[in-house]
N, C-alpha and C positions, 0 to 999 in steps of 0.2 A: 885221452886228451883231457886236460883239466878245464874247469869252468873259466871263462874269460875273466870273471870277476875275482878269481883266486890269485894270490901272490905268485910271482914266477917260481918261487921255490916251494910252492904248495902251502897248505895251511900250517900255521905254526903248531908245533907239538903241544898237546894239551889244550889247544884252542878248539873252538866249536865251529869255525868257519863263519862265512858271512851270514848265513841264515840264522845261526844261533846268536850271533853277536848283535843283530838288529831286530831279532824277533820281538823284543819287548816294546819296540816303538813302531812296528808295522801293524796296521789295522786291517782286519779282514773286511769283506764287502758288506756284511750285515751291520758292522759297526759304523761304516761310512753312511749307509742308508739311514741309520737311526740317529745320526747327528742332528742337533737342533739348528746349527748354522751351516751355511754352505758358501764356499769361496766363489766369488764372481768369476765368470770365464773371461778370457782375454778380450773377446768381442764386446762383452758387456762393459768391461772397464774402459775400452776405447770409445764406446758409444756415449759416455758421459751420463749424467743424471743420477749418479750414485755417489753418495758422500762417504760411504764405508766400503772397504774391500770385501765385505762379506754380507750376506742377507740371512734373515731368519727363516727357517723352514716352517711351513704350516704343520703344527704338531698333530700327529695321529695317535699319540699315546701308545697303548699296547697294540693297536691295529697295525702299526708300522712294522712290527716284528712278525706278523702273520704271513704265511706263504701266499702267493698270488691266487692260487686255487681256492684257498680258504676264504680270502677276501671276496672273491667272486660269489662263492656259495652264500656267504653272509649277506651280501648285497641282494641276492635273489630272494632270500628269506624275508628280508626287510621289505622288499617291494611287494611280495605276495601278501604279507601281513597288512601292509598299508592298503592294498587293493581290497582285501576282505573287509577291513574297517570301513573304507569308503562306501563299498556297495551295501554293507549292512546298514549304514546310516542313511544312504540315499534311497534304499528300496522302499516301496510304498508300505506304509504301516497301517494296520486297522486302528481306527479312532479309539482312543481310550474312553472309557465310559460304559463299555459293555464287555463283561467278562467273557473269555472264551469258554468258560464252563457253564454258561447259561443253559438251563434245561427247561423243557416244558413241564409245568405242573397242571394237572387237570382234576376236576371234580365232576361227579355225575349224580344227578337226582332222577330217580325213576318216578314216573307219574302213572298211577293206576287209573283206570276209567272211573268216572263219577257215577255212571249209570250201571245197571245190573249187568249189561252186556255191551260190548263194543258195537256202536251203531254202524250200519252199512250206509253208503251214499250212492247216489245215482252215478253209474259208470260213465254216462255221457256228459254229465255236469257235476263232477266230483266236488268242486269248490263252491257250489251254489249256496251252501249254508254259511259261508264266511261273510260277515257284515262288511259292507263297503266302507264303513267308517273306521274299520280297523287298519286301513291304509295298505292293504296287500297289493303287490304288483307282480307281474310275471318275471321270474328269474332275476337276472342281474339288475333289471330296472328297479327292483325293490331293495337293493343292498344299501342304498343311501350313501354311496361313496361320493364325497364332494368333488366338484370339478376344480375348485380352487381352495387353497388354505394359506395361512401365513403364520410364521413363527419368527422369533427374534434372530435366529442364527442360520436358518436354512433358506436358500434361494427358492424362488418360485419354480425354477426348473427342477431342483432337487425334490421339492414337495410334490410336483406333478408326477415325477418318476416314482416316488415312494407310493403315492396313491394308486397309480397304475399297477404296481407290484401287489399291493394289498388286494385290489379288485381281482387280479389274476388268481391269487391264492384262494380267495373266497369262492370264486367261480369253480375252480377245480376241486375244492374240498367240500362244497355244499350242494352244487348244482349239476355237476357233470355226471351223466349216466355211467361213464366209465368207472368213476369212483363209487357212485352210489350202489350199483348192482352188478357191475362187470368185474369187480375184484381188482381193479388197477390201483396201484400205489405210487408208481413212478411219477405221474404228473404232479402229485403233491410233493414228493421228495425233491424234485428239481427246483421247487420254489423256496426250499429251506437253505439257510446259510450252511456251509460245510461243517461248522462246528456242531450243528444239530443233527446232521444226517446219520451219524452213528447211533444216536439215541432213537431216531426214527427207524433205522434198520432193525434195532433190537425190538422195537414195538411191533414191527411187521413179523419178525421171526418168532417172537414169543410174547404176544400181547398179555399184559398182566395188569390187574386192577391195583396198582401201587402208587397211583397219582403221577407216575412218570412214564409208564410204558403201556398205557391203554391206547390202542390204535384209534379208538373212537374219540380220543382227545385231539387228534390231529385232523380228523375228517369225519364226515357223516357217511356211514356205509352199512349196507344190509347184506345178509348172507344170500347169495344168488340161488342157493339150493332151496331157500325157504320163501324168499320175498321177490316180487317183481314190481316194477313201476306200472301203474295203471294209466299214468299220464306222463308225457315228457315235460310238462309244465310243473314248476315248483313255485308256489306262492310265497312271496318274501315281503316282510316289513322290517326294515333295518335302519340303523344309524351307524355312522363312522365318525369318531372324534380324533383330532390330531393335537398332540402336545409334545413338548420337549422335556426329556429327562435332564439334559444339560446341553451345552452348545454343540456337542458331537453326536447326540443320540435322540432320535425321534421315538415317540410312543404313540402308536395308533391302535385304537380300540374299536372293534366292531361289536354290535349287539343286534343279532338277527333272530327273528322268529320265522321259522320255515315250516310250511305245511306240504306234506307229500301225499299223493294219492297212491295207495299200495293195494296189491292183491296177492294171494298165495302164488308161489312160483309153480310153473308146470314144466314138464319135460320138453326138451328142445324139439321144435317142429310141431308141438301140440298147441291147439288154439287156447287162448287165455280163458280161464274159467275162474269161478270163485267170486265172492262178493268183494267190493271195493270199500276200503275204509281210509280215513284220514289219520295221518301220523304227524304230530307236531313236535318240533325241536326248537328250543331256544338255546342259542349258542353265543356266548359272550367271550370274545377272544382278544387278548392283548398281544400285540406284535411290536417288536423293537427293530429299528433299522438305523444303523450308522451309515456314514457316507460310503464305506466300502460295500455294504449291502445294497444301498441304493444304486451304485454304479453297476453292480452285478445283477440287479433285478431279483434279489432274494431278500428274505426276511427271517426273523427268529420268532417262533411262536412261544411266548413266555408263559402264558396262562390261558386256560380254557375252562369255562364253566358251562356245563351242559345240563339242560332239563329236557326230558323226552318222554313221550307217552302217546297212546296208552301202551303200557308194558306192565310186567309183573315185578313186584318187589323181589329183590334177590336174584334176578336173572343175570347171567354172565354177560356183561356188556363190553368187555375190554376189546374183543376182536370184532364183533359186529353189534349194532343196535338190534334189539329184539322186540319188534312191534307185535302186538297182539292182533290177530286177524278179526274181521267182523264176526260178531256172534260169541266171541270168547268172554268168559267171566272169570274174575279173580276176586280174592278177598281184599277188602280195604286194608290200608296199612294199620298195623297194630301199634300199641304203645311203644314208646322208645324209653328204654331204661338206661340212663347215663352211667349207671354203675356197672353195666354189662360191657366189659372191654374185650369180649371175644370177637367182635367185628370192628373194622376200622371206623373211626369217628366220621370220616368223610362220606361214608355210605349213607345215603339219605333216600327216603321214599315219601311221596306225597300223593295227593289226589288231583287229577287233571281236571281243571275247570273249563267250562265252555269258552270258546274264543269270543271275546267281546271287544268293544272299543277300548283301546289302551288308555289308562289314566293319564291325565296331564296333557 
């Protein structure tokens, strides 16, 4: 049976039928969808409000020819990219002003005893020889950390938190028995900003006198196999200064003179023996804190300058400080030849003077 649209007598000979005859003027669905104008529907024409029988489509350009699945995928990609950009911009950022590559730089000066031999002190009153006018106090009381400070761009709350962090670092790195003679390093590490912890770990694993990886630049520590504390008290005379590097960065500098009462180590469970001597360390440390560090209770140790004695010139001090026990004798420092470049220029040695009232 023929198509209802065909002529009763069938398609004319040589003709192409209805499909062929009107194919040039019939548009497929994709062509209709891509049209820039659209005829109004009957209900829209009856509803009024239209002055033209057609309306212009909102142009999508090349997107109009994409399959629906491709459009959906493209939309998801755009949304994901927008979310990534938004969260990247809105995520907390470290204040500019302190490079993530900040490293500790340290210098060490060995101080040999001024007398023929390292003097012993009374084990019961090891610090009796320290003059009262020198301003020494017991432990943290001598650090000189101010209770208040003011700067142009940091609030009082931020400064208070920063100073508490600095005091915490000084206590664990200079006064704690865990650090001094028990070999602990974690308490100091936790005070450091994450960007410095890798350098610190390298210093622990392989301490080197290269100005960057001396573990004694980060803390005061003694070899527990050789040295023991003769007193839990450390005498301290120190100052702390607060300044701004810029509106986003604090610079806090501590300058401490610390006196330790030491004796030779003994085997575990054995009564302490050996004469007690005093060991003096001057430690000037620059610490930087931006607002992220302050919020996290951490800091960056940027520079440490250490003078310590009595010790011997040329002793390996990168892993542990090497105090001379009471009764030891060493030669005074020899002449320094600036033309001799076989040793690093930062290696210095001097003579330990008796502790007196500080100048100024």
